[in-house]
PDB file of N, CA, C and O in Angstrom, chain B, residues numbered from 101:
ATOM      1  N   MET B 101      52.598  26.010  12.924  1.00  0.00           N
ATOM      2  CA  MET B 101      53.345  27.086  12.321  1.00  0.00           C
ATOM      3  C   MET B 101      52.378  28.221  12.005  1.00  0.00           C
ATOM      4  O   MET B 101      51.282  28.009  11.485  1.00  0.00           O
ATOM      5  N   ASP B 102      52.805  29.389  12.324  1.00  0.00           N
ATOM      6  CA  ASP B 102      51.963  30.569  12.138  1.00  0.00           C
ATOM      7  C   ASP B 102      52.344  31.243  10.823  1.00  0.00           C
ATOM      8  O   ASP B 102      53.472  31.709  10.662  1.00  0.00           O
ATOM      9  N   LEU B 103      51.403  31.291   9.886  1.00  0.00           N
ATOM     10  CA  LEU B 103      51.632  31.919   8.585  1.00  0.00           C
ATOM     11  C   LEU B 103      50.623  33.038   8.373  1.00  0.00           C
ATOM     12  O   LEU B 103      49.497  32.965   8.865  1.00  0.00           O
ATOM     13  N   PRO B 104      51.024  34.074   7.642  1.00  0.00           N
ATOM     14  CA  PRO B 104      50.043  35.104   7.279  1.00  0.00           C
ATOM     15  C   PRO B 104      48.929  34.459   6.448  1.00  0.00           C
ATOM     16  O   PRO B 104      49.148  33.467   5.753  1.00  0.00           O
ATOM     17  N   ASP B 105      47.749  35.036   6.534  1.00  0.00           N
ATOM     18  CA  ASP B 105      46.576  34.464   5.865  1.00  0.00           C
ATOM     19  C   ASP B 105      46.788  34.245   4.368  1.00  0.00           C
ATOM     20  O   ASP B 105      46.362  33.227   3.823  1.00  0.00           O
ATOM     21  N   ASN B 106      47.453  35.210   3.697  1.00  0.00           N
ATOM     22  CA  ASN B 106      47.638  35.066   2.254  1.00  0.00           C
ATOM     23  C   ASN B 106      48.553  33.878   1.916  1.00  0.00           C
ATOM     24  O   ASN B 106      48.305  33.169   0.941  1.00  0.00           O
ATOM     25  N   LEU B 107      49.604  33.658   2.711  1.00  0.00           N
ATOM     26  CA  LEU B 107      50.484  32.515   2.464  1.00  0.00           C
ATOM     27  C   LEU B 107      49.787  31.198   2.803  1.00  0.00           C
ATOM     28  O   LEU B 107      49.921  30.211   2.079  1.00  0.00           O
ATOM     29  N   ARG B 108      49.048  31.193   3.899  1.00  0.00           N
ATOM     30  CA  ARG B 108      48.310  29.991   4.287  1.00  0.00           C
ATOM     31  C   ARG B 108      47.330  29.600   3.172  1.00  0.00           C
ATOM     32  O   ARG B 108      47.205  28.423   2.836  1.00  0.00           O
ATOM     33  N   ALA B 109      46.642  30.589   2.604  1.00  0.00           N
ATOM     34  CA  ALA B 109      45.679  30.314   1.528  1.00  0.00           C
ATOM     35  C   ALA B 109      46.387  29.731   0.303  1.00  0.00           C
ATOM     36  O   ALA B 109      45.869  28.806  -0.323  1.00  0.00           O
ATOM     37  N   ARG B 110      47.553  30.255  -0.043  1.00  0.00           N
ATOM     38  CA  ARG B 110      48.301  29.732  -1.198  1.00  0.00           C
ATOM     39  C   ARG B 110      48.761  28.305  -0.950  1.00  0.00           C
ATOM     40  O   ARG B 110      48.643  27.453  -1.831  1.00  0.00           O
ATOM     41  N   VAL B 111      49.282  28.036   0.238  1.00  0.00           N
ATOM     42  CA  VAL B 111      49.741  26.685   0.574  1.00  0.00           C
ATOM     43  C   VAL B 111      48.564  25.713   0.534  1.00  0.00           C
ATOM     44  O   VAL B 111      48.684  24.612  -0.003  1.00  0.00           O
ATOM     45  N   GLU B 112      47.450  26.108   1.091  1.00  0.00           N
ATOM     46  CA  GLU B 112      46.268  25.244   1.096  1.00  0.00           C
ATOM     47  C   GLU B 112      45.736  25.014  -0.316  1.00  0.00           C
ATOM     48  O   GLU B 112      45.248  23.925  -0.620  1.00  0.00           O
ATOM     49  N   ALA B 113      45.824  26.020  -1.176  1.00  0.00           N
ATOM     50  CA  ALA B 113      45.380  25.858  -2.565  1.00  0.00           C
ATOM     51  C   ALA B 113      46.288  24.884  -3.310  1.00  0.00           C
ATOM     52  O   ALA B 113      45.811  24.064  -4.095  1.00  0.00           O
ATOM     53  N   ILE B 114      47.587  24.971  -3.066  1.00  0.00           N
ATOM     54  CA  ILE B 114      48.523  24.030  -3.689  1.00  0.00           C
ATOM     55  C   ILE B 114      48.235  22.621  -3.190  1.00  0.00           C
ATOM     56  O   ILE B 114      48.223  21.672  -3.974  1.00  0.00           O
ATOM     57  N   ALA B 115      48.004  22.484  -1.897  1.00  0.00           N
ATOM     58  CA  ALA B 115      47.705  21.169  -1.319  1.00  0.00           C
ATOM     59  C   ALA B 115      46.433  20.592  -1.926  1.00  0.00           C
ATOM     60  O   ALA B 115      46.366  19.392  -2.192  1.00  0.00           O
ATOM     61  N   ALA B 116      45.438  21.418  -2.144  1.00  0.00           N
ATOM     62  CA  ALA B 116      44.170  20.944  -2.705  1.00  0.00           C
ATOM     63  C   ALA B 116      44.341  20.450  -4.139  1.00  0.00           C
ATOM     64  O   ALA B 116      43.609  19.566  -4.581  1.00  0.00           O
ATOM     65  N   ARG B 117      45.303  21.017  -4.865  1.00  0.00           N
ATOM     66  CA  ARG B 117      45.532  20.638  -6.266  1.00  0.00           C
ATOM     67  C   ARG B 117      46.538  19.515  -6.420  1.00  0.00           C
ATOM     68  O   ARG B 117      46.717  18.999  -7.523  1.00  0.00           O
ATOM     69  N   SER B 118      47.196  19.127  -5.346  1.00  0.00           N
ATOM     70  CA  SER B 118      48.232  18.090  -5.426  1.00  0.00           C
ATOM     71  C   SER B 118      47.930  16.988  -4.416  1.00  0.00           C
ATOM     72  O   SER B 118      46.914  17.013  -3.721  1.00  0.00           O
ATOM     73  N   SER B 119      48.822  16.043  -4.357  1.00  0.00           N
ATOM     74  CA  SER B 119      48.663  14.957  -3.388  1.00  0.00           C
ATOM     75  C   SER B 119      49.493  15.215  -2.135  1.00  0.00           C
ATOM     76  O   SER B 119      49.745  14.296  -1.356  1.00  0.00           O
ATOM     77  N   LEU B 120      49.915  16.457  -1.938  1.00  0.00           N
ATOM     78  CA  LEU B 120      50.768  16.810  -0.811  1.00  0.00           C
ATOM     79  C   LEU B 120      49.971  17.508   0.288  1.00  0.00           C
ATOM     80  O   LEU B 120      48.936  18.125   0.037  1.00  0.00           O
ATOM     81  N   THR B 121      50.477  17.394   1.499  1.00  0.00           N
ATOM     82  CA  THR B 121      49.899  18.115   2.624  1.00  0.00           C
ATOM     83  C   THR B 121      50.519  19.511   2.678  1.00  0.00           C
ATOM     84  O   THR B 121      51.571  19.736   2.078  1.00  0.00           O
ATOM     85  N   PRO B 122      49.894  20.445   3.381  1.00  0.00           N
ATOM     86  CA  PRO B 122      50.521  21.756   3.531  1.00  0.00           C
ATOM     87  C   PRO B 122      51.932  21.670   4.120  1.00  0.00           C
ATOM     88  O   PRO B 122      52.820  22.413   3.701  1.00  0.00           O
ATOM     89  N   ALA B 123      52.143  20.785   5.075  1.00  0.00           N
ATOM     90  CA  ALA B 123      53.476  20.633   5.669  1.00  0.00           C
ATOM     91  C   ALA B 123      54.491  20.154   4.626  1.00  0.00           C
ATOM     92  O   ALA B 123      55.635  20.609   4.627  1.00  0.00           O
ATOM     93  N   GLN B 124      54.086  19.245   3.744  1.00  0.00           N
ATOM     94  CA  GLN B 124      54.987  18.760   2.703  1.00  0.00           C
ATOM     95  C   GLN B 124      55.327  19.865   1.704  1.00  0.00           C
ATOM     96  O   GLN B 124      56.456  19.940   1.218  1.00  0.00           O
ATOM     97  N   ILE B 125      54.370  20.706   1.405  1.00  0.00           N
ATOM     98  CA  ILE B 125      54.597  21.814   0.472  1.00  0.00           C
ATOM     99  C   ILE B 125      55.612  22.787   1.061  1.00  0.00           C
ATOM    100  O   ILE B 125      56.522  23.235   0.363  1.00  0.00           O
ATOM    101  N   ILE B 126      55.461  23.109   2.319  1.00  0.00           N
ATOM    102  CA  ILE B 126      56.392  24.017   2.982  1.00  0.00           C
ATOM    103  C   ILE B 126      57.768  23.376   3.069  1.00  0.00           C
ATOM    104  O   ILE B 126      58.773  24.044   2.823  1.00  0.00           O
ATOM    105  N   ALA B 127      57.836  22.093   3.414  1.00  0.00           N
ATOM    106  CA  ALA B 127      59.114  21.389   3.492  1.00  0.00           C
ATOM    107  C   ALA B 127      59.798  21.371   2.125  1.00  0.00           C
ATOM    108  O   ALA B 127      61.011  21.565   2.042  1.00  0.00           O
ATOM    109  N   ASP B 128      59.036  21.142   1.055  1.00  0.00           N
ATOM    110  CA  ASP B 128      59.600  21.135  -0.289  1.00  0.00           C
ATOM    111  C   ASP B 128      60.181  22.504  -0.628  1.00  0.00           C
ATOM    112  O   ASP B 128      61.266  22.602  -1.201  1.00  0.00           O
ATOM    113  N   ALA B 129      59.463  23.541  -0.276  1.00  0.00           N
ATOM    114  CA  ALA B 129      59.950  24.896  -0.535  1.00  0.00           C
ATOM    115  C   ALA B 129      61.252  25.162   0.218  1.00  0.00           C
ATOM    116  O   ALA B 129      62.181  25.749  -0.337  1.00  0.00           O
ATOM    117  N   LEU B 130      61.323  24.739   1.464  1.00  0.00           N
ATOM    118  CA  LEU B 130      62.514  24.988   2.276  1.00  0.00           C
ATOM    119  C   LEU B 130      63.684  24.089   1.887  1.00  0.00           C
ATOM    120  O   LEU B 130      64.824  24.551   1.823  1.00  0.00           O
ATOM    121  N   GLU B 131      63.414  22.812   1.627  1.00  0.00           N
ATOM    122  CA  GLU B 131      64.486  21.858   1.335  1.00  0.00           C
ATOM    123  C   GLU B 131      65.031  21.981  -0.081  1.00  0.00           C
ATOM    124  O   GLU B 131      66.223  21.773  -0.308  1.00  0.00           O
ATOM    125  N   HIS B 132      64.167  22.317  -1.035  1.00  0.00           N
ATOM    126  CA  HIS B 132      64.574  22.301  -2.439  1.00  0.00           C
ATOM    127  C   HIS B 132      64.529  23.668  -3.100  1.00  0.00           C
ATOM    128  O   HIS B 132      64.809  23.781  -4.294  1.00  0.00           O
ATOM    129  N   GLY B 133      64.187  24.698  -2.360  1.00  0.00           N
ATOM    130  CA  GLY B 133      64.161  26.043  -2.901  1.00  0.00           C
ATOM    131  C   GLY B 133      63.045  26.283  -3.906  1.00  0.00           C
ATOM    132  O   GLY B 133      63.141  27.177  -4.746  1.00  0.00           O
ATOM    133  N   ARG B 134      61.988  25.485  -3.820  1.00  0.00           N
ATOM    134  CA  ARG B 134      60.859  25.645  -4.735  1.00  0.00           C
ATOM    135  C   ARG B 134      59.837  26.571  -4.086  1.00  0.00           C
ATOM    136  O   ARG B 134      59.087  26.174  -3.194  1.00  0.00           O
ATOM    137  N   SER B 135      59.827  27.791  -4.550  1.00  0.00           N
ATOM    138  CA  SER B 135      58.921  28.787  -3.971  1.00  0.00           C
ATOM    139  C   SER B 135      57.472  28.407  -4.228  1.00  0.00           C
ATOM    140  O   SER B 135      57.179  27.530  -5.040  1.00  0.00           O
ATOM    141  N   LEU B 136      56.580  29.075  -3.529  1.00  0.00           N
ATOM    142  CA  LEU B 136      55.155  28.849  -3.763  1.00  0.00           C
ATOM    143  C   LEU B 136      54.803  29.212  -5.203  1.00  0.00           C
ATOM    144  O   LEU B 136      53.997  28.532  -5.838  1.00  0.00           O
ATOM    145  N   ALA B 137      55.405  30.282  -5.716  1.00  0.00           N
ATOM    146  CA  ALA B 137      55.149  30.679  -7.112  1.00  0.00           C
ATOM    147  C   ALA B 137      55.598  29.575  -8.067  1.00  0.00           C
ATOM    148  O   ALA B 137      54.903  29.272  -9.037  1.00  0.00           O
ATOM    149  N   TRP B 138      56.768  28.966  -7.795  1.00  0.00           N
ATOM    150  CA  TRP B 138      57.256  27.871  -8.641  1.00  0.00           C
ATOM    151  C   TRP B 138      56.275  26.704  -8.593  1.00  0.00           C
ATOM    152  O   TRP B 138      55.930  26.136  -9.628  1.00  0.00           O
ATOM    153  N   GLN B 139      55.827  26.348  -7.390  1.00  0.00           N
ATOM    154  CA  GLN B 139      54.899  25.228  -7.241  1.00  0.00           C
ATOM    155  C   GLN B 139      53.562  25.513  -7.933  1.00  0.00           C
ATOM    156  O   GLN B 139      52.970  24.622  -8.541  1.00  0.00           O
ATOM    157  N   GLU B 140      53.097  26.747  -7.837  1.00  0.00           N
ATOM    158  CA  GLU B 140      51.843  27.124  -8.505  1.00  0.00           C
ATOM    159  C   GLU B 140      51.988  27.004 -10.026  1.00  0.00           C
ATOM    160  O   GLU B 140      51.106  26.463 -10.692  1.00  0.00           O
ATOM    161  N   ARG B 141      53.108  27.511 -10.579  1.00  0.00           N
ATOM    162  CA  ARG B 141      53.340  27.410 -12.028  1.00  0.00           C
ATOM    163  C   ARG B 141      53.448  25.956 -12.464  1.00  0.00           C
ATOM    164  O   ARG B 141      52.921  25.578 -13.511  1.00  0.00           O
ATOM    165  N   PHE B 142      54.135  25.130 -11.658  1.00  0.00           N
ATOM    166  CA  PHE B 142      54.281  23.711 -11.974  1.00  0.00           C
ATOM    167  C   PHE B 142      52.911  23.046 -12.096  1.00  0.00           C
ATOM    168  O   PHE B 142      52.651  22.326 -13.059  1.00  0.00           O
ATOM    169  N   LEU B 143      52.041  23.289 -11.122  1.00  0.00           N
ATOM    170  CA  LEU B 143      50.711  22.688 -11.157  1.00  0.00           C
ATOM    171  C   LEU B 143      49.889  23.194 -12.333  1.00  0.00           C
ATOM    172  O   LEU B 143      49.116  22.437 -12.921  1.00  0.00           O
ATOM    173  N   GLU B 144      50.049  24.478 -12.683  1.00  0.00           N
ATOM    174  CA  GLU B 144      49.346  25.021 -13.847  1.00  0.00           C
ATOM    175  C   GLU B 144      49.810  24.333 -15.127  1.00  0.00           C
ATOM    176  O   GLU B 144      48.996  24.018 -15.994  1.00  0.00           O
ATOM    177  N   ARG B 145      51.107  24.103 -15.244  1.00  0.00           N
ATOM    178  CA  ARG B 145      51.645  23.440 -16.442  1.00  0.00           C
ATOM    179  C   ARG B 145      51.213  21.991 -16.519  1.00  0.00           C
ATOM    180  O   ARG B 145      50.905  21.492 -17.602  1.00  0.00           O
ATOM    181  N   VAL B 146      51.185  21.311 -15.389  1.00  0.00           N
ATOM    182  CA  VAL B 146      50.711  19.925 -15.374  1.00  0.00           C
ATOM    183  C   VAL B 146      49.253  19.874 -15.811  1.00  0.00           C
ATOM    184  O   VAL B 146      48.880  19.042 -16.638  1.00  0.00           O
ATOM    185  N   ALA B 147      48.433  20.756 -15.263  1.00  0.00           N
ATOM    186  CA  ALA B 147      47.012  20.789 -15.633  1.00  0.00           C
ATOM    187  C   ALA B 147      46.851  21.084 -17.120  1.00  0.00           C
ATOM    188  O   ALA B 147      46.002  20.488 -17.783  1.00  0.00           O
ATOM    189  N   SER B 148      47.657  21.995 -17.643  1.00  0.00           N
ATOM    190  CA  SER B 148      47.600  22.338 -19.066  1.00  0.00           C
ATOM    191  C   SER B 148      47.998  21.140 -19.926  1.00  0.00           C
ATOM    192  O   SER B 148      47.346  20.848 -20.928  1.00  0.00           O
ATOM    193  N   GLY B 149      49.057  20.453 -19.537  1.00  0.00           N
ATOM    194  CA  GLY B 149      49.498  19.274 -20.274  1.00  0.00           C
ATOM    195  C   GLY B 149      48.463  18.167 -20.257  1.00  0.00           C
ATOM    196  O   GLY B 149      48.241  17.503 -21.270  1.00  0.00           O
ATOM    197  N   LEU B 150      47.831  17.967 -19.117  1.00  0.00           N
ATOM    198  CA  LEU B 150      46.782  16.941 -19.028  1.00  0.00           C
ATOM    199  C   LEU B 150      45.587  17.297 -19.906  1.00  0.00           C
ATOM    200  O   LEU B 150      45.000  16.430 -20.555  1.00  0.00           O
ATOM    201  N   ALA B 151      45.234  18.581 -19.919  1.00  0.00           N
ATOM    202  CA  ALA B 151      44.115  19.022 -20.761  1.00  0.00           C
ATOM    203  C   ALA B 151      44.441  18.791 -22.235  1.00  0.00           C
ATOM    204  O   ALA B 151      43.582  18.341 -22.993  1.00  0.00           O
ATOM    205  N   GLU B 152      45.671  19.094 -22.647  1.00  0.00           N
ATOM    206  CA  GLU B 152      46.078  18.859 -24.032  1.00  0.00           C
ATOM    207  C   GLU B 152      46.043  17.368 -24.364  1.00  0.00           C
ATOM    208  O   GLU B 152      45.598  16.978 -25.443  1.00  0.00           O
ATOM    209  N   ALA B 153      46.512  16.541 -23.434  1.00  0.00           N
ATOM    210  CA  ALA B 153      46.495  15.096 -23.665  1.00  0.00           C
ATOM    211  C   ALA B 153      45.069  14.575 -23.792  1.00  0.00           C
ATOM    212  O   ALA B 153      44.792  13.721 -24.635  1.00  0.00           O
ATOM    213  N   GLU B 154      44.176  15.077 -22.970  1.00  0.00           N
ATOM    214  CA  GLU B 154      42.774  14.659 -23.043  1.00  0.00           C
ATOM    215  C   GLU B 154      42.138  15.053 -24.371  1.00  0.00           C
ATOM    216  O   GLU B 154      41.189  14.413 -24.824  1.00  0.00           O
ATOM    217  N   GLN B 155      42.661  16.105 -24.993  1.00  0.00           N
ATOM    218  CA  GLN B 155      42.154  16.549 -26.288  1.00  0.00           C
ATOM    219  C   GLN B 155      42.877  15.858 -27.448  1.00  0.00           C
ATOM    220  O   GLN B 155      42.631  16.162 -28.615  1.00  0.00           O
ATOM    221  N   GLY B 156      43.767  14.930 -27.113  1.00  0.00           N
ATOM    222  CA  GLY B 156      44.480  14.190 -28.142  1.00  0.00           C
ATOM    223  C   GLY B 156      45.650  14.931 -28.754  1.00  0.00           C
ATOM    224  O   GLY B 156      46.125  14.564 -29.828  1.00  0.00           O
ATOM    225  N   GLN B 157      46.117  15.967 -28.087  1.00  0.00           N
ATOM    226  CA  GLN B 157      47.240  16.755 -28.608  1.00  0.00           C
ATOM    227  C   GLN B 157      48.556  16.175 -28.093  1.00  0.00           C
ATOM    228  O   GLN B 157      49.083  16.601 -27.065  1.00  0.00           O
ATOM    229  N   PHE B 158      49.068  15.199 -28.827  1.00  0.00           N
ATOM    230  CA  PHE B 158      50.315  14.539 -28.463  1.00  0.00           C
ATOM    231  C   PHE B 158      51.378  14.858 -29.503  1.00  0.00           C
ATOM    232  O   PHE B 158      51.082  15.386 -30.575  1.00  0.00           O
ATOM    233  N   ALA B 159      52.598  14.535 -29.174  1.00  0.00           N
ATOM    234  CA  ALA B 159      53.674  14.650 -30.150  1.00  0.00           C
ATOM    235  C   ALA B 159      53.460  13.591 -31.228  1.00  0.00           C
ATOM    236  O   ALA B 159      52.959  12.500 -30.957  1.00  0.00           O
ATOM    237  N   SER B 160      53.845  13.932 -32.439  1.00  0.00           N
ATOM    238  CA  SER B 160      53.725  12.965 -33.534  1.00  0.00           C
ATOM    239  C   SER B 160      54.814  11.897 -33.383  1.00  0.00           C
ATOM    240  O   SER B 160      55.782  12.083 -32.646  1.00  0.00           O
ATOM    241  N   GLU B 161      54.642  10.790 -34.085  1.00  0.00           N
ATOM    242  CA  GLU B 161      55.669   9.731 -34.043  1.00  0.00           C
ATOM    243  C   GLU B 161      57.005  10.272 -34.520  1.00  0.00           C
ATOM    244  O   GLU B 161      58.054   9.908 -33.987  1.00  0.00           O
ATOM    245  N   ARG B 162      56.970  11.129 -35.511  1.00  0.00           N
ATOM    246  CA  ARG B 162      58.206  11.719 -36.056  1.00  0.00           C
ATOM    247  C   ARG B 162      58.897  12.581 -34.994  1.00  0.00           C
ATOM    248  O   ARG B 162      60.119  12.526 -34.858  1.00  0.00           O
ATOM    249  N   GLU B 163      58.139  13.367 -34.251  1.00  0.00           N
ATOM    250  CA  GLU B 163      58.717  14.210 -33.196  1.00  0.00           C
ATOM    251  C   GLU B 163      59.313  13.359 -32.080  1.00  0.00           C
ATOM    252  O   GLU B 163      60.387  13.674 -31.565  1.00  0.00           O
ATOM    253  N   ILE B 164      58.632  12.297 -31.709  1.00  0.00           N
ATOM    254  CA  ILE B 164      59.137  11.406 -30.661  1.00  0.00           C
ATOM    255  C   ILE B 164      60.422  10.733 -31.116  1.00  0.00           C
ATOM    256  O   ILE B 164      61.386  10.646 -30.356  1.00  0.00           O
ATOM    257  N   GLU B 165      60.435  10.262 -32.342  1.00  0.00           N
ATOM    258  CA  GLU B 165      61.625   9.606 -32.887  1.00  0.00           C
ATOM    259  C   GLU B 165      62.812  10.567 -32.911  1.00  0.00           C
ATOM    260  O   GLU B 165      63.939  10.165 -32.621  1.00  0.00           O
ATOM    261  N   ALA B 166      62.570  11.826 -33.252  1.00  0.00           N
ATOM    262  CA  ALA B 166      63.643  12.824 -33.287  1.00  0.00           C
ATOM    263  C   ALA B 166      64.245  13.021 -31.896  1.00  0.00           C
ATOM    264  O   ALA B 166      65.463  13.121 -31.751  1.00  0.00           O
ATOM    265  N   ILE B 167      63.401  13.076 -30.891  1.00  0.00           N
ATOM    266  CA  ILE B 167      63.897  13.239 -29.516  1.00  0.00           C
ATOM    267  C   ILE B 167      64.676  12.011 -29.067  1.00  0.00           C
ATOM    268  O   ILE B 167      65.757  12.138 -28.493  1.00  0.00           O
ATOM    269  N   LEU B 168      64.136  10.826 -29.323  1.00  0.00           N
ATOM    270  CA  LEU B 168      64.818   9.595 -28.927  1.00  0.00           C
ATOM    271  C   LEU B 168      66.179   9.475 -29.622  1.00  0.00           C
ATOM    272  O   LEU B 168      67.164   9.081 -28.997  1.00  0.00           O
ATOM    273  N   ASN B 169      66.233   9.809 -30.892  1.00  0.00           N
ATOM    274  CA  ASN B 169      67.492   9.720 -31.633  1.00  0.00           C
ATOM    275  C   ASN B 169      68.506  10.751 -31.170  1.00  0.00           C
ATOM    276  O   ASN B 169      69.713  10.535 -31.280  1.00  0.00           O
ATOM    277  N   LYS B 170      68.023  11.858 -30.659  1.00  0.00           N
ATOM    278  CA  LYS B 170      68.908  12.907 -30.174  1.00  0.00           C
ATOM    279  C   LYS B 170      69.813  12.388 -29.049  1.00  0.00           C
ATOM    280  O   LYS B 170      70.960  12.815 -28.920  1.00  0.00           O
ATOM    281  N   TYR B 171      69.292  11.478 -28.249  1.00  0.00           N
ATOM    282  CA  TYR B 171      70.042  11.010 -27.087  1.00  0.00           C
ATOM    283  C   TYR B 171      70.615   9.598 -27.250  1.00  0.00           C
ATOM    284  O   TYR B 171      71.242   9.075 -26.329  1.00  0.00           O
ATOM    285  N   ARG B 172      70.407   8.996 -28.388  1.00  0.00           N
ATOM    286  CA  ARG B 172      70.986   7.680 -28.651  1.00  0.00           C
ATOM    287  C   ARG B 172      72.437   7.839 -29.115  1.00  0.00           C
ATOM    288  O   ARG B 172      72.760   8.741 -29.888  1.00  0.00           O
ATOM    289  N   PRO B 173      73.303   6.946 -28.628  1.00  0.00           N
ATOM    290  CA  PRO B 173      74.682   7.006 -29.134  1.00  0.00           C
ATOM    291  C   PRO B 173      74.717   6.611 -30.611  1.00  0.00           C
ATOM    292  O   PRO B 173      73.939   5.767 -31.056  1.00  0.00           O
ATOM    293  N   SER B 174      75.606   7.215 -31.346  1.00  0.00           N
ATOM    294  CA  SER B 174      75.717   6.939 -32.784  1.00  0.00           C
ATOM    295  C   SER B 174      76.349   5.608 -33.057  1.00  0.00           C
ATOM    296  O   SER B 174      76.514   5.229 -34.216  1.00  0.00           O
TER     297      SER B 174
END
């Protein structure tokens, strides 16, 4: 597949940061409507969340309990 250099570079950068091949990234964009910008933001958020977790920044037990209770039937 012939892509402009700027798009090829973005796809390759996404592939380098994920466990997907460039072909899988393009297929995901076409099949699920996930643009390259969406995929880039997703990876940035995952990296940010992992960094916070590594620093011990988790939800408190009280916050977790509130979320779990929100979806439990009464």
